[in-house]
N, C-alpha and C positions, 0 to 999 in steps of 0.2 A: 498406194492408189489414191488419186485425188478424190476428195469427198464431193458429193453432189450438193451444191449450194442452192437452197430454195428460200425465196423471200415470200412471206405470206402478207397479204394486205387485208386488214379486217377493221371494221368500225370500232369495236371495243375489245378489250382483253379481260377475260375472267380473272378475278383476284386483284385487278388494278382499277378498272372503271366501276362506277357505282351501279350502272345498269348493265346486266348481261342476260341473255336469253338462250334459246336453243342454238342459234348460230355461234355464239361464243362458247357454248359447251362443246359443240362439234369441233371447232378449231382447237380448243384446249385439249380434248381427248386425242385428237389426231397428232398434235405436236408432241404430247407426252409419250405416245407410243413410238413415233418416228425417231425421237432422240435416243431411244434405246438401241437403235441401229447405227453403228459407227460409220455407215456409208453416207449418212446425211449430216449437213451442217445447216442449221435452221435460223432464220431471222424473221422478224415481224415489223411491219410499219402499221401504226395504229393512230387513233385520235390523240389529241393533246393530253399530256400527262397531268393528272390531278395535282401532282407535286411540282410541276414546272420543269421536270427533267426533259432533256432532249434524247438521252440514251441511258440504257441500263442493261445488264445481263442477268437473267434469272435462270438458274438451273441449266446453264449451258446454252440458253436461247438468247440471241441478241434482240433487244426491243428498241426500235427507233420510234420516237414520237413526232408526229406532224405538229405543225403550229396551229392547226384548226381542228375542231370537232364537228361532227354532224349533229344538227338539231332538227327541230320540226320545220323550220323555214327551208324551202327548197334551195334558196341561195347559199345556205351553209354547205350544201353538197358541192357546189362549184368551188367554194373556198377550200373545202376538204380535198377535192380532186387535185387542185393546183398545189396545195401544200404537200400532198403525198408525192407528187412528181418531183417537186423541189428536193424533198428528202431522198427520193430514189436516185435522182441524178447525183446528189451529193455523195451517196455511199456506194453506188454501183461500180464506179471506176476503181474503188479500193477493194470491194468484196468480190467482184466478178461473178455475179449470180448466174446460175444455169437455167433456172426457170422461175416463173412467178405463179403463185396460186392465190387467187382472189376469192373473197366470199361475197356472193351476189354481185352487185355492180359497184362495190366500194373501191375498186381499183380502176374505175373508168378513166380517171385522169391520165393513166398510162397511155391509153389509146388516143386521148384528145390532145395531150400537151407534150408528148414525147414520141419520137420516131420509134416504132416497134422494133426491138432488137432481140427479144427473148421469147421462147415459147410460153404461152399463157394458158392456165387452166382456171376455169371459173366454176365454183360450186354454188348452185342455185337452191335456196331453201324455200322459195315461194315466188309467185309471179306478181307483177304490178297490178294486172287486171283482177286477179283473185283477191288481192289485198284491198283494192278499190271496192269490189262488190261486197266483201264482208264488212268493210267499214261503213258503207252507206246503209246496209241492212240494219246495222246496230245504231248508227248515228246519222240519220238522214240530213240533219242540219249541217253536216260537214261537206255537203255537195258543192257549195260555192268554192270552198278551199280546194277540193279535189279537182274541180274544173280548171283551176289555175295550175295545180301541181302535176296533174296526170300526164299532160303532154311531155313535160320534162322527164318525169320518171320513166315513161314509156320509151322515149328516145335513148335515155341512158341504158336501159335494159337491152333495147334493140342493138345498139352499137356494141355493147359488151358481148352479146351473143354472136354477132357477126365477126367480131375481131378475135375472139378466143379460139385457141387451137382445139380445145376439148372442153365440153360442158358437162359437169357432173351434176346429176339431179338426185336429191335425197329421197325421192320416191317416184314411182311411176305416175302418181297423180301430178307431180310437178312436170315430169317429162311430157306427158300427154297434153298438159295445159300449154306448155311452150310450143309444141308442134302445131297445136290448133290456133294459137294466137300469133305465131310468127311463121307464116307459110314458107318463107325462104330457107328455113333451117333444114339441113339434111339430117335425117334420123341417125345416120352413122356418127354424127358429131356429138350426139348426146349419149351419156352412159348413166344408168341408174345405179347408185351405190347407197343402200339404205343406211341410215344412221345406226350406230351400234353403241352398246354400253358394255362395260366390264362385268361379265356375268359372275365373276368371283366376288365382286363388290355388291352388285344389285342381286340379292337373293333373299328369300324369305327368312326372317330372323325370329327367334323365340327367346328373347332376353328380357331382363327386368324392365327396360324402357318400353319395349313393345307391349308387355303386359300392363304397364302403368297407363299407357295410352288407351289400350282396349278397355280397361276398367273405368277409365274416366268418362268415356263416351258411350259405352255399350256393355251389356252383360254378355255372358258366355254364349247364350242362345240367340242373341240379336244378330241381325244381318247389317253389317256396317258398310255404307257407301262412303267413298272418299272422293273429293274433287278438289282442284286447286291449281295454283300457278299465279299468273298475273291477273288480278281481279279487274278485268275490263268487260264492258258489255258484250263485245264481239265473241267472248268465250262462252256465252250462253248459260251462265250459272243460274239465271232466273228460270230457265227451262226446267231444270230438275227441282228447284225449290217450289215452283208453281204446281208441279206434279205431286209433291209430297202429301198434301191433304188426302187425295184419293188413294194414294199408295198406303198410307197409314190406316185408312178405313178398313182395308182388306188384309193388311199385315202390319200390326202395331209394333212388330219387332224390328222394322226397318229404321235405321238411324243414318243421318248424313253429317259428315264433317267436311268443312271447306277450309283449306289452308291457303295462306297467302294474303297479299295486300294489294290495293290498287284503288283507282278512282271510282270504282263501282261498288265497293264494299259497303258503304253507307246505305246505298239504295237496296242492296240485298238484305241488310239487317232490318230495314223497314218492312220489306215483304214478309220476312219471318215473323215480325211482331204483329203485322196486320192479319196474318193467317193463323196466329197463335201456335207457332211451330217450335217454340223455345225448348220443348222437351224432346224434340226429335232432330233439330237442325242446329249445328254448333259451328262457331267460327274460332279459329285459332290465331288469326293474324299471321304476320310473317314469322317463319320458323327457320332455324339454321338448316342449311341444305343437308348437312350430315344426318339430321333427324328424319329426313324424308323417308329413308329406308324403313325406319321403325313405324312410321305412319302407314306406309304401303303394307308392311307385314301385319299390322294390326287390323287391316281392312279385308273385306271380301270382294268388293267390286269398285273399280275406279270409273268415275263418270266424267266424261269430257264432251259436253254437248255443244261444241263449237259452232258458231254461225259463219265463220269465215274460212276461206280455203287455206288449209295448212299444208306444209310439206310432209314431214313425219315427226310429230312432237315427241320430244324425249320423255315427257311424263308418261306417255302410253307404253313405251318400251320398258321404262323403269318399273311401272306398276305391274306389268305382265311378268317381268323377270322376278318380281317379289311376290308372286302368287295371287295376283288379282285377275279376275275376269274384267274385261273393259266394255263399257257402253259408250259409244261415241256416235258421230254423225258421218254421212258420206263426205263431209267437208274436210275431215282430217283422219289420217291414219289408216285409210282403206288398203294400203299395201300390206298392212300387218293385221288389222282387225277385220275379221269376216264373220259371217253368221255361223261358222263352224267353231270359232274360238271366242266369240263374244256377241255383242249386239250392236247393230247399226240401225239408228232411228232417224226419222225426219223430225228435226227440232220444232217444226211448226205443227206437228201432229201430237198433241198432248196425250191422246189415248194410246198411241203407239209407245210413247215413253213410259207411261204407267204400266201397260201390259208387259213390256220388256223387263222392267224392274221387278214386277211381281213374279214373272216366270223364273227369272234368275234367283230371286230370293226365296221362293216357295218350293220349287221343284228341285230337290236335292240331287237326284240322279242326273238331271239335265245339267245342273251346275257343275257336278263332278266331271261329266263328259267334256264340256267345253273348257274347263280348267285344265284338263289333261292335254287338250289340243293347244291351249295357250302356251303351256310350258314347252311343248315340242316346237311350235312355230317360232317363238322368240329365240330359242337356242339355235335353230337352223338359219334364221334370217338376220338377226340383229346382234350378233356377237361382235364386240369391238375389234377383235383380231381380224375378222373377215373384212370389216370396213377398211382397216388400215392396209391389209394386203392388196385390196382392189385399188386403192389410191396409189400404192407403190407401183403396181402394174402399169398404171397410166403414166406416171412419171418416167418410168424406164422406157416405155414405148415412144413417148415424145422425144426423149433425149437420143434415142437411136436414130 
C-alpha cells in the first residue's frame, strides 16, 4: 500500500532552530507520533538551517531548509514565502506529496506563488488581531510599527483561511476569534483540536531532583506558586509579583518561583527588589526543558497571568498534568481552565488576583476539590493520543 506523503510547512523546528515555542512543540509532538504509523511518510519545509544545510533526514523525517528565515521585519515573511515555494516546487515533482499541513500562515507562499494542486490543512495557534491587542496593551510604543505591519499580517491570515481546505484551531478561543474576525468563514471549515501532551511523560514526580527544588525554594508546609516561559511583558508576570506583598501579609507561606528568560526579566527583578520580596519571589533563569517536569511537580499552583490572547499554551497543560492547579486569565487557556478546576482572574483587578491566590493557598478542601477536577479534565481533553487521532481523521477525510 502506498504511503500517505505529507509535507509540513513551519517557521522553526524544535531541536534545530534556537527559538521555539508552543507552535514548534505542537508540530514536533504531532510528527513524532505520526511517524510511528507506517501509513505516513513525513517531510518538513522550514526556515534557513543554522548550519547552512539545504536538506537532512532526522529519525525518518525529511527536512528541507528554505533559503530565508522569518524575522521581525514583515518583508522577511515575503522572502520566506517565496523561498518556501521555490523549495516546494523543487521537491514536489520528485516526492509527489498528497497533502500540505501548514502552521498558521507560514505556508502562505503556496497560495500566492504557486498554482494550488494539493489539499491544504492549516493549524492556527492564535489570531493576528489577538496578537495585536495583547502587544499594544503591554507595549503601547509599538503602535506605529503595528500600523504598518498589521494590514500585511491580516491579509496573509485572511488569504490562508480562505484558501485552506480545513482549518484546525488549537482551542475554541481561537475558533471563535476567527469566526468573529472573518465573517466569510463557514463554521464547518473550522475544527477545534486541543493541544495535547504525553501524559506518560508529564505526570507528577517525586524524585531527588523534585525534592531538591522544593527544598531550595520552600519548606514542606509552604504553598509554592510557579510561573514561567518566555519572560516578556505580554505574559503578565508583573501582575502576580505586584500582588505578592498583600498575599504575603495574609499568608506568609506563599512563595513564587519564576523560570525562564527574556527581555522583561531585568524589569521584574527590579520590582522584586523595590517591594523587598527577595525572601518570597525567586528567579531561576533559563532551565533545561527536561527539568520543567520537576519544577511542576515541586509546585502547588501554576500562575499564568497573560495579557494577550493565547491559543492553548502548553505550559498550562503540562502544569495541570503534573499536579498543579492553574491560575490564569480569560486571555489564555479557557478551553481547559475553568472555575471548577482552577482560577480565572482579570489581570487588571489586583484584588481578584490576591483573593484567588489566598483562596487556593489557604482553603485546603477547596484546593483538593479543584485539583481532583484538574486531573480529570486534562486526562479527558489534552491527551497527545487524542490530538493525533483527530488530526489523522482530517487527513483521511480530505484524501477521500
